[in-house]
PyMOL Python script that loads the backbone (N, CA, C, O; Angstrom):
from pymol import cmd

cmd.read_pdbstr("""\
ATOM      1  N   UNK A   1      10.080   9.156  16.681  1.00  0.00           N
ATOM      2  CA  UNK A   1       9.101  10.102  16.205  1.00  0.00           C
ATOM      3  C   UNK A   1       8.937   9.996  14.692  1.00  0.00           C
ATOM      4  O   UNK A   1       8.461  10.923  14.037  1.00  0.00           O
ATOM      5  N   UNK A   2       9.326   8.891  14.173  1.00  0.00           N
ATOM      6  CA  UNK A   2       9.137   8.677  12.748  1.00  0.00           C
ATOM      7  C   UNK A   2       7.739   8.098  12.542  1.00  0.00           C
ATOM      8  O   UNK A   2       7.445   7.006  13.028  1.00  0.00           O
ATOM      9  N   UNK A   3       6.876   8.820  11.826  1.00  0.00           N
ATOM     10  CA  UNK A   3       5.502   8.331  11.644  1.00  0.00           C
ATOM     11  C   UNK A   3       5.435   6.936  11.041  1.00  0.00           C
ATOM     12  O   UNK A   3       4.523   6.171  11.352  1.00  0.00           O
ATOM     13  N   UNK A   4       6.385   6.599  10.186  1.00  0.00           N
ATOM     14  CA  UNK A   4       6.390   5.262   9.572  1.00  0.00           C
ATOM     15  C   UNK A   4       6.373   4.184  10.653  1.00  0.00           C
ATOM     16  O   UNK A   4       5.692   3.169  10.506  1.00  0.00           O
ATOM     17  N   UNK A   5       7.104   4.397  11.717  1.00  0.00           N
ATOM     18  CA  UNK A   5       7.183   3.411  12.789  1.00  0.00           C
ATOM     19  C   UNK A   5       6.121   3.658  13.863  1.00  0.00           C
ATOM     20  O   UNK A   5       5.481   2.725  14.348  1.00  0.00           O
ATOM     21  N   UNK A   6       5.948   4.913  14.219  1.00  0.00           N
ATOM     22  CA  UNK A   6       5.047   5.230  15.328  1.00  0.00           C
ATOM     23  C   UNK A   6       3.613   4.780  15.074  1.00  0.00           C
ATOM     24  O   UNK A   6       2.953   4.286  15.989  1.00  0.00           O
ATOM     25  N   UNK A   7       3.126   4.941  13.863  1.00  0.00           N
ATOM     26  CA  UNK A   7       1.741   4.591  13.559  1.00  0.00           C
ATOM     27  C   UNK A   7       1.593   3.154  13.060  1.00  0.00           C
ATOM     28  O   UNK A   7       0.496   2.746  12.678  1.00  0.00           O
ATOM     29  N   UNK A   8       2.669   2.391  13.058  1.00  0.00           N
ATOM     30  CA  UNK A   8       2.616   0.984  12.701  1.00  0.00           C
ATOM     31  C   UNK A   8       1.852   0.232  13.787  1.00  0.00           C
ATOM     32  O   UNK A   8       2.028   0.511  14.973  1.00  0.00           O
ATOM     33  N   UNK A   9       1.012  -0.712  13.397  1.00  0.00           N
ATOM     34  CA  UNK A   9       0.203  -1.454  14.366  1.00  0.00           C
ATOM     35  C   UNK A   9       1.037  -2.234  15.374  1.00  0.00           C
ATOM     36  O   UNK A   9       0.557  -2.539  16.466  1.00  0.00           O
ATOM     37  N   UNK A  10       2.275  -2.561  15.026  1.00  0.00           N
ATOM     38  CA  UNK A  10       3.151  -3.315  15.929  1.00  0.00           C
ATOM     39  C   UNK A  10       4.014  -2.429  16.819  1.00  0.00           C
ATOM     40  O   UNK A  10       4.847  -2.936  17.570  1.00  0.00           O
ATOM     41  N   UNK A  11       3.826  -1.109  16.744  1.00  0.00           N
ATOM     42  CA  UNK A  11       4.645  -0.173  17.518  1.00  0.00           C
ATOM     43  C   UNK A  11       4.397  -0.356  19.013  1.00  0.00           C
ATOM     44  O   UNK A  11       3.256  -0.455  19.462  1.00  0.00           O
ATOM     45  N   UNK A  12       5.480  -0.396  19.762  1.00  0.00           N
ATOM     46  CA  UNK A  12       5.409  -0.477  21.226  1.00  0.00           C
ATOM     47  C   UNK A  12       6.220   0.681  21.808  1.00  0.00           C
ATOM     48  O   UNK A  12       7.345   0.936  21.377  1.00  0.00           O
ATOM     49  N   UNK A  13       5.653   1.369  22.771  1.00  0.00           N
ATOM     50  CA  UNK A  13       6.347   2.466  23.443  1.00  0.00           C
ATOM     51  C   UNK A  13       7.423   1.874  24.352  1.00  0.00           C
ATOM     52  O   UNK A  13       7.170   0.925  25.094  1.00  0.00           O
ATOM     53  N   UNK A  14       8.614   2.442  24.284  1.00  0.00           N
ATOM     54  CA  UNK A  14       9.710   2.028  25.143  1.00  0.00           C
ATOM     55  C   UNK A  14       9.897   3.121  26.195  1.00  0.00           C
ATOM     56  O   UNK A  14      10.234   4.258  25.866  1.00  0.00           O
ATOM     57  N   UNK A  15       9.677   2.769  27.452  1.00  0.00           N
ATOM     58  CA  UNK A  15       9.737   3.751  28.541  1.00  0.00           C
ATOM     59  C   UNK A  15      11.092   4.437  28.613  1.00  0.00           C
ATOM     60  O   UNK A  15      11.157   5.640  28.865  1.00  0.00           O
ATOM     61  N   UNK A  16      12.181   3.694  28.395  1.00  0.00           N
ATOM     62  CA  UNK A  16      13.520   4.292  28.478  1.00  0.00           C
ATOM     63  C   UNK A  16      13.732   5.346  27.404  1.00  0.00           C
ATOM     64  O   UNK A  16      14.360   6.374  27.656  1.00  0.00           O
ATOM     65  N   UNK A  17      13.213   5.099  26.211  1.00  0.00           N
ATOM     66  CA  UNK A  17      13.348   6.079  25.129  1.00  0.00           C
ATOM     67  C   UNK A  17      12.522   7.322  25.458  1.00  0.00           C
ATOM     68  O   UNK A  17      12.973   8.444  25.232  1.00  0.00           O
ATOM     69  N   UNK A  18      11.326   7.127  25.985  1.00  0.00           N
ATOM     70  CA  UNK A  18      10.477   8.268  26.330  1.00  0.00           C
ATOM     71  C   UNK A  18      11.121   9.103  27.447  1.00  0.00           C
ATOM     72  O   UNK A  18      11.106  10.332  27.394  1.00  0.00           O
ATOM     73  N   UNK A  19      11.674   8.439  28.440  1.00  0.00           N
ATOM     74  CA  UNK A  19      12.369   9.148  29.519  1.00  0.00           C
ATOM     75  C   UNK A  19      13.550   9.926  28.945  1.00  0.00           C
ATOM     76  O   UNK A  19      13.772  11.082  29.308  1.00  0.00           O
ATOM     77  N   UNK A  20      14.303   9.294  28.054  1.00  0.00           N
ATOM     78  CA  UNK A  20      15.439   9.968  27.421  1.00  0.00           C
ATOM     79  C   UNK A  20      15.017  11.184  26.619  1.00  0.00           C
ATOM     80  O   UNK A  20      15.711  12.201  26.621  1.00  0.00           O
ATOM     81  N   UNK A  21      13.889  11.090  25.935  1.00  0.00           N
ATOM     82  CA  UNK A  21      13.368  12.225  25.178  1.00  0.00           C
ATOM     83  C   UNK A  21      13.114  13.410  26.102  1.00  0.00           C
ATOM     84  O   UNK A  21      13.520  14.534  25.805  1.00  0.00           O
ATOM     85  N   UNK A  22      12.450  13.158  27.209  1.00  0.00           N
ATOM     86  CA  UNK A  22      12.132  14.255  28.124  1.00  0.00           C
ATOM     87  C   UNK A  22      13.374  14.782  28.848  1.00  0.00           C
ATOM     88  O   UNK A  22      13.450  15.974  29.145  1.00  0.00           O
ATOM     89  N   UNK A  23      14.335  13.923  29.131  1.00  0.00           N
ATOM     90  CA  UNK A  23      15.596  14.396  29.706  1.00  0.00           C
ATOM     91  C   UNK A  23      16.336  15.285  28.703  1.00  0.00           C
ATOM     92  O   UNK A  23      16.929  16.297  29.074  1.00  0.00           O
ATOM     93  N   UNK A  24      16.292  14.896  27.446  1.00  0.00           N
ATOM     94  CA  UNK A  24      16.919  15.694  26.391  1.00  0.00           C
ATOM     95  C   UNK A  24      16.213  17.047  26.268  1.00  0.00           C
ATOM     96  O   UNK A  24      16.870  18.081  26.144  1.00  0.00           O
ATOM     97  N   UNK A  25      14.884  17.042  26.302  1.00  0.00           N
ATOM     98  CA  UNK A  25      14.130  18.300  26.240  1.00  0.00           C
ATOM     99  C   UNK A  25      14.517  19.236  27.377  1.00  0.00           C
ATOM    100  O   UNK A  25      14.665  20.440  27.168  1.00  0.00           O
ATOM    101  N   UNK A  26      14.679  18.691  28.574  1.00  0.00           N
ATOM    102  CA  UNK A  26      15.053  19.531  29.708  1.00  0.00           C
ATOM    103  C   UNK A  26      16.418  20.174  29.517  1.00  0.00           C
ATOM    104  O   UNK A  26      16.647  21.295  29.970  1.00  0.00           O
ATOM    105  N   UNK A  27      17.331  19.466  28.846  1.00  0.00           N
ATOM    106  CA  UNK A  27      18.660  20.033  28.588  1.00  0.00           C
ATOM    107  C   UNK A  27      18.619  21.058  27.459  1.00  0.00           C
ATOM    108  O   UNK A  27      19.313  22.073  27.513  1.00  0.00           O
ATOM    109  N   UNK A  28      17.818  20.797  26.450  1.00  0.00           N
ATOM    110  CA  UNK A  28      17.812  21.648  25.259  1.00  0.00           C
ATOM    111  C   UNK A  28      16.892  22.861  25.378  1.00  0.00           C
ATOM    112  O   UNK A  28      17.134  23.893  24.752  1.00  0.00           O
ATOM    113  N   UNK A  29      15.849  22.735  26.174  1.00  0.00           N
ATOM    114  CA  UNK A  29      14.834  23.792  26.268  1.00  0.00           C
ATOM    115  C   UNK A  29      14.772  24.253  27.728  1.00  0.00           C
ATOM    116  O   UNK A  29      14.182  23.572  28.566  1.00  0.00           O
ATOM    117  N   UNK A  30      15.366  25.385  28.029  1.00  0.00           N
ATOM    118  CA  UNK A  30      15.450  25.823  29.427  1.00  0.00           C
ATOM    119  C   UNK A  30      14.128  26.329  30.012  1.00  0.00           C
ATOM    120  O   UNK A  30      14.011  26.479  31.228  1.00  0.00           O
ATOM    121  N   UNK A  31      13.158  26.588  29.178  1.00  0.00           N
ATOM    122  CA  UNK A  31      11.908  27.191  29.622  1.00  0.00           C
ATOM    123  C   UNK A  31      10.828  26.123  29.786  1.00  0.00           C
ATOM    124  O   UNK A  31      10.475  25.444  28.823  1.00  0.00           O
ATOM    125  N   UNK A  32      10.300  25.972  31.011  1.00  0.00           N
ATOM    126  CA  UNK A  32       9.289  24.954  31.309  1.00  0.00           C
ATOM    127  C   UNK A  32       8.008  25.157  30.496  1.00  0.00           C
ATOM    128  O   UNK A  32       7.345  24.183  30.140  1.00  0.00           O
ATOM    129  N   UNK A  33       7.660  26.393  30.204  1.00  0.00           N
ATOM    130  CA  UNK A  33       6.456  26.664  29.410  1.00  0.00           C
ATOM    131  C   UNK A  33       6.641  26.139  27.988  1.00  0.00           C
ATOM    132  O   UNK A  33       5.714  25.574  27.407  1.00  0.00           O
ATOM    133  N   UNK A  34       7.835  26.326  27.428  1.00  0.00           N
ATOM    134  CA  UNK A  34       8.122  25.813  26.080  1.00  0.00           C
ATOM    135  C   UNK A  34       8.098  24.283  26.068  1.00  0.00           C
ATOM    136  O   UNK A  34       7.599  23.679  25.119  1.00  0.00           O
ATOM    137  N   UNK A  35       8.631  23.659  27.113  1.00  0.00           N
ATOM    138  CA  UNK A  35       8.588  22.193  27.205  1.00  0.00           C
ATOM    139  C   UNK A  35       7.137  21.723  27.232  1.00  0.00           C
ATOM    140  O   UNK A  35       6.801  20.709  26.621  1.00  0.00           O
ATOM    141  N   UNK A  36       6.293  22.444  27.926  1.00  0.00           N
ATOM    142  CA  UNK A  36       4.874  22.106  27.982  1.00  0.00           C
ATOM    143  C   UNK A  36       4.249  22.191  26.591  1.00  0.00           C
ATOM    144  O   UNK A  36       3.461  21.323  26.215  1.00  0.00           O
ATOM    145  N   UNK A  37       4.590  23.225  25.829  1.00  0.00           N
ATOM    146  CA  UNK A  37       4.076  23.368  24.457  1.00  0.00           C
ATOM    147  C   UNK A  37       4.529  22.199  23.588  1.00  0.00           C
ATOM    148  O   UNK A  37       3.751  21.657  22.803  1.00  0.00           O
ATOM    149  N   UNK A  38       5.787  21.819  23.736  1.00  0.00           N
ATOM    150  CA  UNK A  38       6.324  20.690  22.969  1.00  0.00           C
ATOM    151  C   UNK A  38       5.591  19.413  23.354  1.00  0.00           C
ATOM    152  O   UNK A  38       5.231  18.609  22.494  1.00  0.00           O
ATOM    153  N   UNK A  39       5.377  19.234  24.643  1.00  0.00           N
ATOM    154  CA  UNK A  39       4.670  18.041  25.119  1.00  0.00           C
ATOM    155  C   UNK A  39       3.268  17.962  24.521  1.00  0.00           C
ATOM    156  O   UNK A  39       2.811  16.884  24.142  1.00  0.00           O
ATOM    157  N   UNK A  40       2.588  19.100  24.439  1.00  0.00           N
ATOM    158  CA  UNK A  40       1.254  19.117  23.834  1.00  0.00           C
ATOM    159  C   UNK A  40       1.316  18.742  22.353  1.00  0.00           C
ATOM    160  O   UNK A  40       0.433  18.048  21.848  1.00  0.00           O
ATOM    161  N   UNK A  41       2.360  19.202  21.659  1.00  0.00           N
ATOM    162  CA  UNK A  41       2.519  18.832  20.250  1.00  0.00           C
ATOM    163  C   UNK A  41       2.826  17.348  20.110  1.00  0.00           C
ATOM    164  O   UNK A  41       2.364  16.707  19.166  1.00  0.00           O
ATOM    165  N   UNK A  42       3.599  16.796  21.039  1.00  0.00           N
ATOM    166  CA  UNK A  42       3.876  15.360  21.015  1.00  0.00           C
ATOM    167  C   UNK A  42       2.597  14.553  21.220  1.00  0.00           C
ATOM    168  O   UNK A  42       2.421  13.496  20.615  1.00  0.00           O
ATOM    169  N   UNK A  43       1.706  15.052  22.073  1.00  0.00           N
ATOM    170  CA  UNK A  43       0.413  14.380  22.266  1.00  0.00           C
ATOM    171  C   UNK A  43      -0.412  14.421  20.990  1.00  0.00           C
ATOM    172  O   UNK A  43      -1.066  13.437  20.646  1.00  0.00           O
ATOM    173  N   UNK A  44      -0.390  15.544  20.286  1.00  0.00           N
ATOM    174  CA  UNK A  44      -1.102  15.637  19.007  1.00  0.00           C
ATOM    175  C   UNK A  44      -0.537  14.626  18.015  1.00  0.00           C
ATOM    176  O   UNK A  44      -1.288  13.984  17.280  1.00  0.00           O
ATOM    177  N   UNK A  45       0.779  14.488  17.998  1.00  0.00           N
ATOM    178  CA  UNK A  45       1.427  13.499  17.133  1.00  0.00           C
ATOM    179  C   UNK A  45       0.962  12.096  17.514  1.00  0.00           C
ATOM    180  O   UNK A  45       0.559  11.305  16.661  1.00  0.00           O
ATOM    181  N   UNK A  46       1.025  11.806  18.811  1.00  0.00           N
ATOM    182  CA  UNK A  46       0.657  10.472  19.298  1.00  0.00           C
ATOM    183  C   UNK A  46      -0.796  10.139  18.969  1.00  0.00           C
ATOM    184  O   UNK A  46      -1.105   9.020  18.562  1.00  0.00           O
ATOM    185  N   UNK A  47      -1.684  11.115  19.147  1.00  0.00           N
ATOM    186  CA  UNK A  47      -3.119  10.896  18.967  1.00  0.00           C
ATOM    187  C   UNK A  47      -3.615  11.206  17.557  1.00  0.00           C
ATOM    188  O   UNK A  47      -4.818  11.158  17.301  1.00  0.00           O
ATOM    189  N   UNK A  48      -2.700  11.522  16.640  1.00  0.00           N
ATOM    190  CA  UNK A  48      -3.040  11.854  15.248  1.00  0.00           C
ATOM    191  C   UNK A  48      -4.042  12.999  15.187  1.00  0.00           C
ATOM    192  O   UNK A  48      -5.060  12.906  14.501  1.00  0.00           O
ATOM    193  N   UNK A  49      -3.754  14.066  15.898  1.00  0.00           N
ATOM    194  CA  UNK A  49      -4.640  15.235  15.912  1.00  0.00           C
ATOM    195  C   UNK A  49      -3.954  16.418  15.245  1.00  0.00           C
ATOM    196  O   UNK A  49      -2.755  16.380  14.967  1.00  0.00           O
ATOM    197  N   UNK A  50      -4.722  17.461  14.996  1.00  0.00           N
ATOM    198  CA  UNK A  50      -4.175  18.661  14.374  1.00  0.00           C
ATOM    199  C   UNK A  50      -3.616  18.346  13.001  1.00  0.00           C
ATOM    200  O   UNK A  50      -4.225  17.598  12.236  1.00  0.00           O
ATOM    201  N   UNK A  51      -2.464  18.910  12.685  1.00  0.00           N
ATOM    202  CA  UNK A  51      -1.827  18.663  11.381  1.00  0.00           C
ATOM    203  C   UNK A  51      -1.524  17.190  11.164  1.00  0.00           C
ATOM    204  O   UNK A  51      -1.520  16.722  10.026  1.00  0.00           O
ATOM    205  N   UNK A  52      -1.271  16.457  12.235  1.00  0.00           N
ATOM    206  CA  UNK A  52      -0.935  15.039  12.113  1.00  0.00           C
ATOM    207  C   UNK A  52      -2.148  14.195  11.732  1.00  0.00           C
ATOM    208  O   UNK A  52      -1.994  13.057  11.290  1.00  0.00           O
ATOM    209  N   UNK A  53      -3.355  14.744  11.899  1.00  0.00           N
ATOM    210  CA  UNK A  53      -4.570  14.016  11.585  1.00  0.00           C
ATOM    211  C   UNK A  53      -5.121  14.289  10.202  1.00  0.00           C
ATOM    212  O   UNK A  53      -6.080  13.642   9.782  1.00  0.00           O
ATOM    213  N   UNK A  54      -4.538  15.228   9.490  1.00  0.00           N
ATOM    214  CA  UNK A  54      -4.998  15.550   8.140  1.00  0.00           C
ATOM    215  C   UNK A  54      -4.758  14.327   7.246  1.00  0.00           C
ATOM    216  O   UNK A  54      -3.715  13.679   7.327  1.00  0.00           O
ATOM    217  N   UNK A  55      -5.727  14.032   6.406  1.00  0.00           N
ATOM    218  CA  UNK A  55      -5.651  12.825   5.572  1.00  0.00           C
ATOM    219  C   UNK A  55      -4.382  12.781   4.719  1.00  0.00           C
ATOM    220  O   UNK A  55      -3.784  11.718   4.556  1.00  0.00           O
ATOM    221  N   UNK A  56      -3.970  13.925   4.178  1.00  0.00           N
ATOM    222  CA  UNK A  56      -2.743  13.962   3.369  1.00  0.00           C
ATOM    223  C   UNK A  56      -1.521  13.583   4.211  1.00  0.00           C
ATOM    224  O   UNK A  56      -0.619  12.904   3.720  1.00  0.00           O
ATOM    225  N   UNK A  57      -1.487  14.014   5.463  1.00  0.00           N
ATOM    226  CA  UNK A  57      -0.371  13.667   6.349  1.00  0.00           C
ATOM    227  C   UNK A  57      -0.376  12.172   6.639  1.00  0.00           C
ATOM    228  O   UNK A  57       0.682  11.543   6.679  1.00  0.00           O
ATOM    229  N   UNK A  58      -1.544  11.608   6.837  1.00  0.00           N
ATOM    230  CA  UNK A  58      -1.646  10.168   7.086  1.00  0.00           C
ATOM    231  C   UNK A  58      -1.182   9.375   5.871  1.00  0.00           C
ATOM    232  O   UNK A  58      -0.474   8.377   6.004  1.00  0.00           O
ATOM    233  N   UNK A  59      -1.584   9.826   4.692  1.00  0.00           N
ATOM    234  CA  UNK A  59      -1.220   9.145   3.457  1.00  0.00           C
ATOM    235  C   UNK A  59       0.285   9.205   3.214  1.00  0.00           C
ATOM    236  O   UNK A  59       0.862   8.269   2.661  1.00  0.00           O
ATOM    237  N   UNK A  60       0.916  10.287   3.619  1.00  0.00           N
ATOM    238  CA  UNK A  60       2.342  10.494   3.355  1.00  0.00           C
ATOM    239  C   UNK A  60       3.256   9.743   4.316  1.00  0.00           C
ATOM    240  O   UNK A  60       4.469   9.714   4.106  1.00  0.00           O
ATOM    241  N   UNK A  61       2.706   9.137   5.364  1.00  0.00           N
ATOM    242  CA  UNK A  61       3.549   8.413   6.323  1.00  0.00           C
ATOM    243  C   UNK A  61       4.417   7.396   5.610  1.00  0.00           C
ATOM    244  O   UNK A  61       3.929   6.572   4.836  1.00  0.00           O
ATOM    245  N   UNK A  62       5.689   7.465   5.877  1.00  0.00           N
ATOM    246  CA  UNK A  62       6.612   6.508   5.308  1.00  0.00           C
ATOM    247  C   UNK A  62       7.041   6.819   3.881  1.00  0.00           C
ATOM    248  O   UNK A  62       7.905   6.134   3.334  1.00  0.00           O
ATOM    249  N   UNK A  63       6.460   7.826   3.280  1.00  0.00           N
ATOM    250  CA  UNK A  63       6.799   8.159   1.904  1.00  0.00           C
ATOM    251  C   UNK A  63       7.771   9.328   1.808  1.00  0.00           C
ATOM    252  O   UNK A  63       8.540   9.419   0.850  1.00  0.00           O
ATOM    253  N   UNK A  64       7.743  10.217   2.786  1.00  0.00           N
ATOM    254  CA  UNK A  64       8.617  11.390   2.758  1.00  0.00           C
ATOM    255  C   UNK A  64      10.001  11.028   3.263  1.00  0.00           C
ATOM    256  O   UNK A  64      10.163  10.145   4.106  1.00  0.00           O
ATOM    257  N   UNK A  65      10.986  11.720   2.738  1.00  0.00           N
ATOM    258  CA  UNK A  65      12.355  11.539   3.201  1.00  0.00           C
ATOM    259  C   UNK A  65      12.837  12.873   3.728  1.00  0.00           C
ATOM    260  O   UNK A  65      13.479  13.642   3.012  1.00  0.00           O
ATOM    261  N   UNK A  66      12.524  13.143   4.984  1.00  0.00           N
ATOM    262  CA  UNK A  66      12.939  14.395   5.615  1.00  0.00           C
ATOM    263  C   UNK A  66      14.003  14.086   6.644  1.00  0.00           C
ATOM    264  O   UNK A  66      14.013  13.011   7.244  1.00  0.00           O
ATOM    265  N   UNK A  67      14.885  15.022   6.839  1.00  0.00           N
ATOM    266  CA  UNK A  67      15.865  14.825   7.893  1.00  0.00           C
ATOM    267  C   UNK A  67      15.274  15.305   9.216  1.00  0.00           C
ATOM    268  O   UNK A  67      14.321  16.084   9.237  1.00  0.00           O
ATOM    269  N   UNK A  68      15.848  14.835  10.311  1.00  0.00           N
ATOM    270  CA  UNK A  68      15.319  15.128  11.635  1.00  0.00           C
ATOM    271  C   UNK A  68      15.315  16.620  11.935  1.00  0.00           C
ATOM    272  O   UNK A  68      14.378  17.107  12.567  1.00  0.00           O
ATOM    273  N   UNK A  69      16.322  17.356  11.505  1.00  0.00           N
ATOM    274  CA  UNK A  69      16.403  18.767  11.852  1.00  0.00           C
ATOM    275  C   UNK A  69      15.243  19.560  11.222  1.00  0.00           C
ATOM    276  O   UNK A  69      14.769  20.526  11.819  1.00  0.00           O
ATOM    277  N   UNK A  70      14.794  19.174  10.053  1.00  0.00           N
ATOM    278  CA  UNK A  70      13.666  19.882   9.459  1.00  0.00           C
ATOM    279  C   UNK A  70      12.378  19.545  10.202  1.00  0.00           C
ATOM    280  O   UNK A  70      11.487  20.387  10.310  1.00  0.00           O
ATOM    281  N   UNK A  71      12.276  18.320  10.715  1.00  0.00           N
ATOM    282  CA  UNK A  71      11.101  17.936  11.480  1.00  0.00           C
ATOM    283  C   UNK A  71      11.059  18.712  12.797  1.00  0.00           C
ATOM    284  O   UNK A  71       9.995  19.175  13.209  1.00  0.00           O
ATOM    285  N   UNK A  72      12.178  18.853  13.442  1.00  0.00           N
ATOM    286  CA  UNK A  72      12.224  19.602  14.695  1.00  0.00           C
ATOM    287  C   UNK A  72      11.786  21.043  14.449  1.00  0.00           C
ATOM    288  O   UNK A  72      11.026  21.598  15.242  1.00  0.00           O
ATOM    289  N   UNK A  73      12.248  21.648  13.376  1.00  0.00           N
ATOM    290  CA  UNK A  73      11.847  23.003  13.043  1.00  0.00           C
ATOM    291  C   UNK A  73      10.347  23.099  12.835  1.00  0.00           C
ATOM    292  O   UNK A  73       9.722  24.086  13.224  1.00  0.00           O
ATOM    293  N   UNK A  74       9.765  22.071  12.220  1.00  0.00           N
ATOM    294  CA  UNK A  74       8.317  22.064  11.992  1.00  0.00           C
ATOM    295  C   UNK A  74       7.572  21.945  13.321  1.00  0.00           C
ATOM    296  O   UNK A  74       6.600  22.663  13.557  1.00  0.00           O
ATOM    297  N   UNK A  75       8.020  21.053  14.173  1.00  0.00           N
ATOM    298  CA  UNK A  75       7.306  20.827  15.434  1.00  0.00           C
ATOM    299  C   UNK A  75       7.511  21.953  16.426  1.00  0.00           C
ATOM    300  O   UNK A  75       6.560  22.393  17.072  1.00  0.00           O
ATOM    301  N   UNK A  76       8.734  22.422  16.551  1.00  0.00           N
ATOM    302  CA  UNK A  76       9.038  23.325  17.649  1.00  0.00           C
ATOM    303  C   UNK A  76       9.449  24.703  17.167  1.00  0.00           C
ATOM    304  O   UNK A  76       9.862  25.543  17.965  1.00  0.00           O
ATOM    305  N   UNK A  77       9.338  24.945  15.855  1.00  0.00           N
ATOM    306  CA  UNK A  77       9.789  26.195  15.283  1.00  0.00           C
ATOM    307  C   UNK A  77       9.103  27.344  15.869  1.00  0.00           C
ATOM    308  O   UNK A  77       9.374  28.484  15.490  1.00  0.00           O
TER     309      UNK A  77
END
""", "prot")
cmd.dss("prot")
cmd.show_as("cartoon", "prot")
cmd.util.cbc("prot")
cmd.orient("prot")
């Protein structure tokens, strides 16, 4: 979920990693409705929509040094 890699033209989706992500979500988030909300946010990330589509966000890809826990708070807070 690092934009530097995800939006790279050579990025390839790895099915095992995606399956692992959703298995992890099921363990961490007991509520199916919340998982659905997270999934919708992941689609926005994938499709560069919403906050992920703002020009400043696109420009900042690969330039910010944030830790994963702060990103999770932003996405799922």
